[in-house]
C-alpha positions, 0 to 999 in steps of 0.5 A: 517527547512526542505524544502518540496520538492513538492513546489518551492521557490515561493510555487508553486506545482511541481514534484520533478526533479529526473534527477540527482538522483542515480539509486538504488534498492528500496523496500517498505513495507506497512501495512493495516488492515480490521476488520470484524464480526467473521461470515464475517471472517469465510466466507472469510476464507472458500471462501464463499463470493458470489463475488469470492475468496476474497483474490485473487481478492484483491491481484490483485486489489492491484497489479494494484493499485501499478502500477497506483499510479502516476495516482491518487497521483499527485506528484508521478512519473510513475515508472517501477515497478519490483515487487509487492507482497501482503501477508496476515496474520490474527488473526483467529477471525476478522481481516486480515492484509495486507502487500505489498512489492513493488520493483523498480530499479530506481531514486525514491522510491516506498513508495506511491506505497506500501501504495496505494497497501495495501490500495486498497487491504483492500478497495476491501476486503471491497467491496467484503464483504460489502453485508454481513457486512457494519461495517468492519473497515479499519485501521492501514495504514502505511509504514513499511519499505523502503530501497534504495536511498539517505535516506537509510533504514527506519523502522517503530517504533510504539512507536514513534507515 
């Protein structure tokens, strides 16, 4: 049976001790998606949302979220991230996909930082557009890939769910 690392032998919560872990380059990529009305999508793409450039504000929010993950996810370690990138793809109709890539050279991974970045980016897009579309849907938040550390490389397989 797999032991959950955030609990000790008595079942008490704990932050994992990474003192003896090897320092490696670690990368995580996460995904989130936001779907909106086509009219809203056009406003975003044409940079006509009153609050400003939706993509750039959301990108900054995602970067800030990655850097602060330890402050909101109880068992996350504070990390000196070396890079956070946010990229967007769209279907030209109603959906924006968000990809966050987070890097660190350290003793613990950055999966939570990448997931947090993509999620907050999507939430920020919602916040900036909610005055014209309250029916937007944020979905498909998941880890796409991670590398580094003892467990090596993981690549998301959508057929496994």
